[in-house]
KOLSEBA-84212 format. One record per residue: x, y, z of N, C-alpha, C in turn. Coordinates in steps of 0.2 Angstrom, whole numbers, plus 5000, padded with zeros to 4 digits. Example, Ala and Ser with C-alpha at 12.3 -4.5 7.8 and 13.67 -1.06 7.14 Angstrom:
<atoms>
506649725039506249785039506649845039/506449895035506849955036506450005039/
</atoms>
This chain:
<atoms>
491751695169491751715176491551655180/491051615179490951555182491251495181/491751495176492151445174491851365174/492051335180491851265180491051255181/490751305182490051305183489651325178/489951345172489651355165489351305163/488651305161488351255157488551235151/488751175150488951155143488451155138/488451175132488151165127488051095124/487451075122487451005120487751005113/488050945111488350945105487850955099/488150985094487551005089487550945083/486950925082486850875077487050895071/487250865066487450885058486650905056/486650965051486050975049485650915045/485050915045484650865042484650875034/484850835029484750835023484050835020/483850875016483250875013483250875005/482950835002482550785005482950725008/482650695013482950635016483050585011/483650545011483750495006483950435011/483950375007484250305011485050315010/485250275015485950265015486150215009/485750165008485850115003485750144996/486350134992486350134985486550074982/486050034981486249964979486649964971/487149934971487549924965487249864961/486649834963486349784959486049814953/486049794947485749814942485249774939/484649794937484149764933484149774925/484049734921483849734915483249784913/483549844910482949894907482549864903/482749824898482349784893481849734897/482049704902481549664905481049704909/481249754912480849794916480349824911/480449854906480049884900479549834898/479849774896479449724893478849704899/479049694905478549674911478049734911/478349794911477849854912477349854906/477549844901477149844894476649794895/476849734897476349674898475749694903/476049724909475549744914475049794912/475349844907474849894905474549874898/474549814896474349794890474549824883/475249854884475549884878475149954877/474749984882474350044880474650104883/475350104886475650164889476350174886/476450234885477150264883477550254890/478150234890478550224896479150264895/479450314900480050334900480450294906/481050264904481450234908482050274910/482250284916482850304918483450264920/483950294921484650254923484550184927/484350194932484250144937483550104937/483150114932482550084931481950104934/481950164936481350204938480950214931/480350204931479950204924479350254926/479250304921478750354922478150334916/477550334918477050314914476750384910/476750384904476650454901475950454898/475750524899475050534896475150524888/474550514884474650504877474850564874/475250564868475450604864476050654865/476450644870476950684872477550674866/477850724864478450714861479050684865/479550674862480150654867480350704871/480450764869480650814874480150824879/479550824877478950834882478950784888/479050714885479050654889479650664894/480250684892480750694897480550744902/480350804901480150854905479650824910/479150794907478650754911478950714916/479350664914479750614919480050654924/480350714922480850744927480350774933/479850804930479350834934479050794939/478850724937478550674941479050654946/479650644945480150624949480250674955/480350734952480350794957479750794962/479150784960478550784964478650724969/478950674967478950614973479550624976/480050644974480650664978480550714983/480350764981480350824986479750834990/479250774990478750774995478850704998/478350685003478550615005478450565000/478950524999478850474993478450404996/477850424997477350364998477350314993/477450244995477450194991476950144992/476850104987476250054988476549994984/476849944987477149894984476549844982/476549814976476049764973476449704970/476349644974476549584972476249564965/476649554960476349524953476249454953/475749434948475749354948476349324946/476849364942477349324940477949324945/477849354952478349354956478649414957/478649464953478949534953478549574958/478949624960478649674964478549744961/477949764960477849834957477849884963/478249934963478249984968477950044965/477350064967476950124964477050184969/476950244966476950304971476350344970/476250404972475650444972475650484965/476150464961476250504955476350444950/476250454943476350394938477050374937/477450354942478050324941478150264945/478450214943478550154946479250124946/479350074951479950034950479749964950/480049924947479849854947480549814949/480349774954480949724956480849664953/481249644949481149574945481349524950/480849474951481049414955481649374954/481849364948482449334947483049374950/483049434950483549474952483549484959/483049484963482949484969483149414972/482949364970483149294971483949284971/484349314966485049314965485449344970/485049404972485449454977485049454984/484649404986484249404992484649424998/485149384999485649405005485749475006/486049505001486149585001485549615002/484949604998484349645000484049635007/484149575009483849565016484249595021/484849595020485349625025485349695025/485249735020485249805018484549835018/484049805019483349835019483249895023/483549885029483449945034483850005032/484349995028484750055026484350085019/483850055017483450075012482950135015/482850135020482450195023482750255023/482350305021482550375021482750395029/483250445029483350475035482750485040/482750455046482250465051481550445048/481550395043480850375040480550315045/479950325046479650265049479050245046/479050175043478450155040478150105044/477450105044477050065048476850005044/476949945045476749895042476349845047/475949795043475649755048476049715053/476649715052477149685056477449725062/477349795061477549835066477949895063/478249945066478550005063479249975061/479349995054479949965051480149905051/479549865052479749785051479449755045/479749725041479549705034479649645031/479149615029479149545025479549545019/479549495016479949485010479649545004/479149545003478849604999479049675001/478949685007479249755010479949765008/480349715009481049715008481249735001/480849694996480949704990480749774987/480149794991480049864989480449914991/480749914997481249954999481849954994/482049894992482649894987482349924981/481849914979481649954972481550014973/481350044978481250114980481950154979/482450114982483150154982483250174975/483050144970483250154963482850214961/482250234964481950304963482250354965/482550344972482950394975483650414971/483950354968484550374964484450404958/483750384954483650414948483450494950/483050504955482850574957483350614958/484050594961484450644962484950654956/484950604952485250624945484950604939/484350624938483850604932484150604926/484150554923484350544915483950484912/483650514907483250464903483650414898/483550364899483950304894483550284889/482850284890482450254884481750274885/481450294879480750304879480350244874/480050214878479750154875478950174873/478850174867478150184865477650134865/476950144866476550094866476450064860/476149994860476049964854475449994851/475450004845474850034841474449984837/
</atoms>
């Protein structure tokens, strides 16, 4: 009835995807053998480790069978993915960056891989933030130094593994 005077509805935003995920899905791969070797070194060979497709590793409690280890790894990834995936990057003495979470899973960014692909990592690190995510760093909101950029790169693999979890290998501790 009021035709030209009718209030226009604001355009609707597409529904938010939950859980939020980064736009960047790196095609860069890292050697699972090297990741497992380094993690075994960092833990003095005293932990069983489940490795997933993109290199996310879950540290296991002692005594789990292979089937229980897989279930444990999937549960851990689900806990991280379906809640806010807080991360704690830890630069290691060998130049690698260990990305830790609030649950016993990690991603390791190998220094040699980061150096080889630095231009791609540096230019895509902002796309490694999950939708609407704001991370506060000493440099400011969503401002990252090189360790932070590597951590975001490594965390992308956790998101990729959590969305399609597949165990590739179970590495048992040294006895």
